[in-house]
C-alpha positions in Angstrom: 98.0 122.5 88.0 100.3 120.3 89.8 100.5 116.8 88.5 101.0 115.8 92.2 97.9 117.4 93.6 96.0 114.1 93.2 98.8 112.6 95.6 98.5 115.6 98.1 94.9 115.0 98.2 94.7 111.2 98.3 93.6 110.8 101.9 91.8 107.5 102.0 94.5 105.8 103.7 95.1 108.4 106.3 91.7 108.1 107.1 91.8 104.4 107.8 95.2 104.8 109.6 93.6 107.4 112.4 90.9 104.9 113.0 93.4 102.1 113.9 92.5 99.7 111.5 94.5 100.1 108.6 95.3 96.5 107.1 98.2 96.4 104.5 101.5 96.3 104.5 102.0 94.5 107.4 105.1 93.3 108.3 106.0 89.5 108.9 109.3 89.0 110.5 109.7 85.2 109.0 109.0 82.9 106.4 105.6 81.9 104.4 104.5 79.4 107.1 101.3 78.2 108.5 102.4 80.3 111.6 104.3 83.2 111.1 105.9 86.3 113.6 104.3 89.4 113.3 105.4 92.0 115.8 106.6 89.5 118.5 103.3 87.3 118.5 102.7 84.1 116.7 100.2 84.3 114.1 98.8 81.8 112.2 99.4 82.8 108.3 95.5 82.1 106.6 96.2 84.6 103.9 99.2 83.2 102.0 98.9 82.0 98.3 101.6 79.2 99.6 99.6 76.7 98.8 101.4 73.4 98.6 103.9 75.1 101.1 106.7 74.9 99.4 108.5 78.0 100.4 110.6 76.0 103.2 110.9 72.5 101.7 114.8 72.0 102.7 114.6 70.6 98.6 113.7 73.9 97.5 115.9 75.9 99.8 118.7 73.4 98.3 118.1 74.2 94.7 118.3 77.7 95.2 121.6 77.6 97.3 123.3 76.0 94.4 122.1 77.9 91.5 123.1 80.7 93.8 126.7 79.2 93.8 126.8 78.5 90.4 125.0 81.4 88.8 125.2 84.3 91.7 122.3 86.5 92.5 121.0 87.6 88.5 121.3 87.4 85.3 122.3 91.2 84.7 120.1 91.1 81.4 117.0 90.1 79.6 116.0 86.7 78.1 116.7 88.8 74.9 119.9 89.0 75.0 122.2 88.5 77.7 119.7 87.0 80.2 119.2 83.6 78.8 120.9 80.9 81.1 120.6 77.3 80.4 118.2 76.6 83.6 115.8 79.1 81.7 115.7 76.9 79.6 115.3 73.9 81.1 112.7 75.1 83.4 111.0 76.3 80.0 110.7 72.5 78.7 109.9 71.2 82.0 106.8 73.3 82.1 105.9 72.8 78.6 105.9 68.6 79.5 104.5 69.2 82.9 101.6 71.4 81.8 100.9 69.4 78.3 101.9 72.0 75.6 104.3 72.2 72.4 106.4 75.4 74.4 106.7 77.6 77.7 108.6 81.1 78.0 109.1 82.5 81.0 108.7 85.8 82.6 110.0 88.2 85.6 106.6 88.4 87.3 103.1 87.1 86.6 102.0 90.3 86.4 104.8 90.7 83.1 103.2 87.8 81.4 99.7 89.6 81.0 100.9 92.4 80.4 103.2 91.0 77.2 101.5 88.4 76.0 98.2 90.5 75.9 99.7 93.8 74.4 101.8 91.8 71.8 99.2 88.8 70.6 96.3 91.9 70.1 96.4 94.6 67.4 94.5 97.6 66.8 92.1 95.5 65.1 91.8 92.9 67.1 89.1 92.6 70.0 90.2 91.4 73.9 86.7 90.6 75.8 87.8 90.3 79.7 85.5 89.0 82.9 84.9 92.1 84.5 86.7 90.3 87.4 89.6 89.3 86.0 92.5 90.5 87.4 94.3 93.7 87.2 97.2 92.6 85.1 95.0 91.4 82.5 93.3 94.6 82.4 96.4 96.5 82.0 97.6 94.1 79.2 94.3 94.3 77.4 94.9 98.9 77.5 98.5 98.7 76.6 97.5 96.3 73.3 95.9 99.5 71.4 93.2 96.8 70.3 89.3 96.9 71.4 88.4 95.7 74.9 84.8 94.9 75.8 83.9 93.5 79.3 81.0 91.0 80.5 79.5 91.0 84.7 81.3 88.0 86.5 80.8 84.7 84.9 77.7 85.9 82.7 78.2 83.9 79.7 74.8 85.6 78.1 76.9 88.6 78.1 80.0 86.9 76.8 78.2 86.0 74.2 76.4 89.2 73.5 80.0 90.8 73.3 81.5 87.8 71.2 78.5 88.8 68.6 78.9 92.3 68.4 82.5 91.5 66.6 83.0 92.4 63.1 84.1 89.8 61.3 86.7 91.4 59.9 88.3 91.4 63.3 90.0 88.6 65.4 88.9 88.1 69.1 90.8 86.8 72.0 88.7 85.7 75.6 91.0 86.3 78.7 89.8 84.7 81.9 90.6 84.0 85.2 90.8 80.2 86.2 89.9 80.7 89.4 89.1 84.0 90.7 91.5 85.2 93.8 89.5 87.0 96.1 85.8 85.0 95.8 87.6 81.6 95.1 85.0 80.8 92.3 85.9 79.4 88.8 85.1 81.0 85.5 82.5 78.6 83.6 85.4 77.1 81.3 83.1 74.9 79.7 80.7 77.4 78.5 83.4 79.6 77.7 84.5 76.9 75.1 81.5 76.3 73.7 81.5 80.3 73.0 84.9 80.3 71.9 84.5 77.8 69.4 81.2 79.1 68.3 82.7 82.1 67.6 86.1 81.3 66.4 87.9 83.3 69.0 90.9 82.1 70.8 91.0 81.8 74.6 93.6 82.8 77.4 93.2 81.1 81.1 95.5 82.7 83.5 96.0 80.4 86.4 98.3 81.6 88.8 96.1 80.4 91.6 95.0 77.2 90.0 98.4 75.6 88.4 99.3 73.3 91.6 95.9 73.3 93.0 93.8 72.7 90.6 92.9 69.0 88.4 93.9 65.6 89.1 97.9 66.4 88.8 97.6 70.0 89.5 97.5 71.4 85.5 95.0 73.4 86.7 91.8 75.1 85.5 91.4 73.4 82.2 92.4 69.9 83.6 89.7 70.2 86.6 87.2 70.8 83.9 88.6 68.3 81.4 89.5 71.1 78.9 92.9 71.1 78.5 93.3 70.9 74.9 90.9 73.9 74.4 92.8 76.9 76.4 94.8 78.3 73.1 96.8 80.0 76.4 97.6 79.2 79.7 99.8 81.9 82.3 100.7 80.6 85.8 102.9 82.2 88.4 105.8 81.1 90.2 104.7 82.7 93.4 101.8 80.9 94.5 102.1 77.1 94.7 105.9 77.0 92.9 107.5 78.9 95.9 109.3 81.6 93.9 108.5 84.7 92.1 107.9 84.7 87.7 105.2 83.8 86.0 105.2 81.4 82.7 102.6 81.0 79.6 102.5 77.8 77.9 100.8 77.6 74.4 101.4 76.3 70.6 105.6 76.8 69.6 104.6 79.3 67.0 102.5 81.3 69.2 105.2 81.2 72.0 107.7 82.0 69.4 105.7 85.2 68.7 105.7 86.3 72.0 109.1 85.7 72.5 109.7 87.7 70.0 107.4 90.7 70.5 106.6 91.2 74.3 108.2 94.2 75.8 107.7 92.9 79.3 109.9 90.1 78.5 112.3 91.4 76.3 113.0 94.8 78.2 112.9 93.0 81.4 116.0 91.2 83.4 115.3 87.8 83.5 114.3 85.7 86.5 117.0 85.7 88.9 119.1 81.7 89.1 117.7 80.6 92.4 113.8 81.7 91.3 114.2 79.4 88.6 115.6 76.4 90.5 113.3 76.8 92.9 110.3 76.3 90.2 112.3 73.6 88.6 112.5 71.6 91.8 108.8 72.7 93.0 107.4 70.8 89.7 109.4 67.5 90.9 107.7 67.7 94.2 104.0 68.3 92.8 104.7 65.2 90.1 106.0 63.1 93.1 103.7 64.5 96.0 100.0 64.5 94.8 99.3 63.9 98.6 100.2 67.5 99.1 97.8 68.7 97.0 94.9 66.3 98.6 96.0 67.4 102.1 95.6 71.5 101.3 91.6 70.0 99.6 91.1 68.0 102.9 92.0 71.2 105.1 90.0 73.6 102.5 86.6 71.2 102.9 87.0 70.9 106.4 86.9 74.7 106.9 84.4 75.5 104.4 82.0 73.1 106.3 83.1 74.4 109.9 82.6 77.9 108.3 79.4 77.2 106.9 78.1 75.4 110.3 79.1 78.5 112.4 76.5 81.0 109.7 79.3 82.6 108.0 78.6 83.5 104.2 81.2 81.7 102.0 79.7 82.9 98.7 80.4 80.7 95.5 84.0 79.5 96.4 85.2 76.3 94.4 88.5 76.9 94.9 91.1 76.4 97.9 90.1 80.2 98.9 87.3 80.6 100.8 85.7 84.0 101.4 83.5 84.9 104.9 81.3 88.1 103.7 81.1 90.0 106.5 79.4 93.2 104.9 80.5 96.8 105.2 84.0 97.9 104.5 85.2 99.1 108.2 83.9 95.7 109.5 86.7 93.8 107.3 89.1 96.2 108.8 87.8 95.6 112.3 87.6 92.1 111.8 91.3 92.1 110.3 92.9 93.8 113.0 90.7 91.9 115.8 91.6 88.6 114.2 95.6 89.2 114.4 95.1 90.4 118.1 93.9 86.8 118.4 96.8 85.3 116.6 95.0 85.0 113.1 96.0 87.0 109.8 93.2 87.0 107.1 93.2 89.4 104.4 90.3 92.3 103.9 88.7 92.6 100.5 86.8 96.0 100.7 85.3 97.9 97.6 85.8 98.7 94.5 87.0 94.9 94.7 84.0 93.8 95.5 80.7 95.4 95.5 79.5 97.6 98.3 77.9 95.8 101.4 79.8 92.6 100.3 83.6 93.4 101.7 85.0 89.9 102.7 88.1 88.5 104.8 90.1 86.4 102.2 91.4 83.0 103.6 93.6 80.6 102.0 95.1 77.5 103.1 98.5 75.4 103.3 99.3 71.9 102.4 101.4 72.0 105.9 98.3 73.3 107.9 98.1 70.7 110.9 94.4 70.2 112.6 95.3 72.2 115.3 96.2 75.2 113.4 92.7 74.9 112.0 90.7 74.5 115.1 92.4 76.9 116.8 91.9 79.4 113.8 88.1 78.3 113.5 87.8 79.2 117.6 89.4 82.9 116.6 87.0 83.2 113.9 84.1 82.3 115.9 84.7 84.6 118.8 85.8 87.4 116.6 82.6 86.6 114.1 80.4 86.7 117.1 82.0 89.9 118.7 81.2 91.9 115.7 78.1 90.7 114.8 78.7 89.1 111.4 77.5 85.5 112.8 75.1 85.0 115.8 
């Protein structure tokens, strides 16, 4: 049997392409702004994770340009060897200060953070417990760890308690959970998770890729939102959402971070984040701390859109974040809606099974602080038109 036979037999993408509704790898010919250019057309972007609208901020671009001039395009090595620049250390100190933790460590991607952290801290006799809607990189990190992996149904705290109770006394346990679940926009039940973590002497890691910069009074994420910052033993974040770059980080106690620094393969054997990205994040944190009104505008936009979508008759699920899902039903309906929205000048992301249960396909919408009310109202008009056309709303 040819190892590539599965590739040759793969027909799913071709089937959707042949229908004319293939929604992936769409080309954008402009920056990640509230309005983008696609196929020469003006399109309102409601599918980006650029929550605070910083990717084209003039101070951000200037910081990146200066780093490019001073350090060049790349580091040509890993953090472990020749790839640690002074600005990497500066950024880590700034992240630790911003997140109010002892230490921080940066990685080349957010995906690499979870691969490296989970696989390094979980040994063969340890147990890692996951929400079954945790991000793929959490699952992959758990698989790489050689530890026992247990899952519980999404946000089912009774099941989490059962999993914790099943762990033998001679095993150590780490719970890893998304703070904000990126497709549905709902939050983990962090207060109850913390109660269970303490009851069973477990440790807790929160993936706050979609929470940093957005959730909490100061943008420190889901733990700040719930008033539980001291209870998450590790918090990871990514630079590719609110922080306007690419890369990722983890914060925690100094001894734990030092252990990860010397044991996480995705750190030790990957080139370090490029200088322009590092400088971008340093400046982004400064702007987040200086301009809290950006976060408030983002939430004002989100509250407005959720209210208007609900009034129209859309099912917005259980979202408590700046991600608003619109449940549309069958997978093909989501594909059709994605295409029709773009034809009418709006970009939104279809999410289909198995990422969501069959019959619960959705359009994932997300917002930027830099959207205007005019952008939002124009988009609402398009959603009303297309939703009625496809029978999603009356």
